[in-house]
C-alpha positions in Angstrom: 0.0 0.0 0.0 1.4 3.4 -1.0 2.5 5.5 2.0 1.0 8.9 2.6 3.1 11.9 1.6 3.0 15.7 2.1 1.2 15.9 -1.3 -1.7 14.1 0.2 -2.3 16.6 3.0 -4.8 19.4 2.5 -4.0 22.9 3.8 -5.4 23.0 7.4 -7.9 25.8 6.7 -9.2 24.0 3.6 -9.7 20.8 5.6 -11.6 22.5 8.4 -14.0 24.1 5.9 -14.8 20.7 4.3 -14.5 18.6 7.5 -18.1 17.8 7.9 -18.3 16.3 4.5 -15.1 14.3 5.0 -16.4 13.1 8.4 -19.7 11.9 7.0 -17.9 10.1 4.2 -15.5 8.5 6.6 -18.2 7.2 8.9 -20.1 5.6 6.0 -16.9 4.0 4.7 -16.0 2.6 8.1 -19.4 1.1 8.6 -19.4 -0.6 5.2 -15.8 -1.7 4.9 -13.7 -1.4 8.0 -15.6 -1.5 11.3 -16.1 -4.7 13.3 -17.8 -4.7 16.8 -16.7 -7.1 19.5 -19.4 -7.0 22.1 -20.5 -3.8 23.9 -17.1 -2.4 24.7 -14.6 -3.2 21.9 -14.5 -2.1 18.2 -11.9 -2.8 15.6 -11.4 -0.3 12.9 -9.2 -1.8 10.2 -6.7 0.8 8.9 -5.7 1.5 5.3 -4.6 4.5 3.4 -8.0 6.1 3.4 -8.7 5.7 7.1 -5.3 7.0 8.1 -5.6 10.0 5.8 -8.7 11.1 7.7 -7.1 10.2 11.1 -4.0 12.2 10.2 -6.0 15.2 9.2 -7.9 15.1 12.5 -4.6 15.0 14.5 -3.3 18.0 12.5 -6.6 19.8 13.1 -6.7 19.2 16.9 -3.0 20.1 17.3 -3.2 23.0 14.8 -0.1 21.7 13.0 0.8 23.3 9.7 4.6 23.3 9.9 5.9 21.1 7.2 8.5 19.3 9.3 6.1 18.5 12.1 3.5 17.4 9.6 6.0 15.1 8.0 6.9 13.6 11.4 3.2 12.8 11.9 3.0 11.3 8.4 6.0 9.1 9.0 4.4 7.8 12.3 1.0 7.0 10.7 2.6 5.3 7.7 3.8 2.7 10.2 0.2 1.8 10.7 -0.5 1.0 7.0 -1.3 -2.7 6.3 1.2 -4.6 4.1 1.1 -7.8 2.1 1.9 -9.8 5.3 -0.2 -8.0 7.9 -3.5 -6.3 8.6 -3.6 -3.3 10.9 -6.5 -2.2 13.1 -7.2 0.5 15.7 -8.8 -0.9 18.8 -11.5 1.4 20.3 -12.3 0.7 24.0 -15.7 2.1 24.9 -16.0 3.6 28.3 -19.4 3.4 30.0 -20.7 6.7 31.3 -21.3 5.3 34.7 -18.0 3.5 35.1 -14.9 5.0 36.7 -12.5 5.6 33.7 -9.4 4.6 35.7 -11.0 1.2 36.7 -12.1 0.5 33.2 -8.8 1.2 31.7 -7.0 -0.8 34.3 -9.1 -3.8 33.3 -7.6 -3.7 29.8 -4.1 -3.0 30.8 -3.0 -6.7 30.4 -4.2 -6.9 26.8 -1.5 -8.2 24.4 -3.6 -8.5 21.3 -3.4 -12.3 21.1 -6.8 -12.4 22.8 -8.3 -11.1 19.6 -8.3 -13.4 16.6 -9.7 -13.5 13.1 -11.3 -16.9 12.5 -11.7 -18.3 9.0 -14.1 -21.2 8.7 -13.6 -21.8 12.4 -10.3 -23.4 11.6 -7.6 -20.9 10.5 -6.8 -18.6 13.3 -5.0 -15.2 12.9 -4.0 -13.8 16.2 -3.5 -10.1 16.9 -0.5 -8.4 18.4 -0.7 -5.1 20.3 1.5 -2.6 18.5 1.3 0.7 20.4 -0.6 3.0 22.7 0.4 6.6 22.2 -0.5 9.3 24.7 -1.0 11.9 22.0 -3.8 10.0 20.3 -6.1 9.9 23.3 -7.5 13.2 22.2 -9.2 11.5 19.2 -10.3 8.4 21.1 -7.8 5.9 19.8 -5.2 4.6 22.1 -4.3 1.1 20.8 -3.4 -0.5 17.5 -3.3 -4.2 16.8 -1.7 -5.9 13.9 -2.6 -9.3 12.5 0.5 -10.9 10.9 -0.5 -13.4 8.1 1.5 -16.2 6.6 0.7 -17.7 3.2 -1.9 -20.1 4.5 -3.7 -17.4 6.5 -3.7 -15.0 3.5 -5.2 -17.7 1.3 -7.9 -18.3 3.9 -8.7 -14.6 4.1 -8.8 -14.0 0.4 -10.3 -17.3 -1.0 -12.4 -18.8 1.8 -16.1 -18.8 1.2 -17.0 -20.0 4.6 -17.9 -17.8 7.6 -15.3 -15.4 8.9 -15.6 -13.9 12.3 -13.4 -12.1 14.9 -13.3 -13.4 18.5 -12.1 -11.8 21.7 -11.4 -13.8 24.9 -10.0 -11.7 27.7 -10.6 -12.0 31.5 -14.2 -13.1 31.0 -14.9 -10.7 28.2 -15.8 -13.2 25.5 -17.5 -12.2 22.3 -17.6 -13.1 18.7 -18.5 -10.7 15.9 -21.2 -11.2 13.4 -19.9 -12.9 10.2 -17.9 -10.4 8.3 -19.8 -9.0 5.3 -18.5 -9.6 1.8 -17.6 -5.9 1.6 -15.4 -6.1 4.7 -13.8 -9.4 3.6 -12.9 -8.0 0.1 -11.6 -4.8 1.6 -9.3 -6.7 4.0 -8.1 -9.0 1.2 -7.1 -5.9 -0.8 -5.0 -4.7 2.1 -2.8 -7.8 1.7 -2.1 -7.2 -2.0 1.6 -6.5 -2.7 2.6 -2.9 -3.6 2.8 -2.5 -7.3 6.1 -0.7 -8.1 6.6 1.2 -11.2 9.9 0.3 -13.0 
């Protein structure tokens, strides 16, 4: 997947003017292609170039960043979260109930390693997650964790070619849920994430 560059970034004032349209498009895209709910508290948002473009612009907006060097530093960091031909990447959103102490709720998830979350293909092929990072600066836009799903050749084949049911499971300290079967749109979108980058000679 092609990395983001400075040429992809809108001037901050232009983005702010059009933000509502971009936000609406982003939510529709997530719901159709990238969002998977795991019970009442966890949601996976699978990342790609389009989702990270929006996320990056939101960080720049919140921080009011328009210095080219600092913007490039953010681009470089977010490019690390792009999927590749051997891994999927997902943001993990932890929902915090209104009536629960935030500190206690976050403490519950502190031991999460990512392996407790797995993509299941046909109930046989298991692709375990790995917790990548939790960055303090990203708490302002609600995302504190990213999980990657490394895929070997067998797992990639199962993701792209399997016609059986595909679900995502979580099993962590009594929090045990399984997603609804992934839609064909989500499956196709994730399969595209694993396609090798086409380089121009």
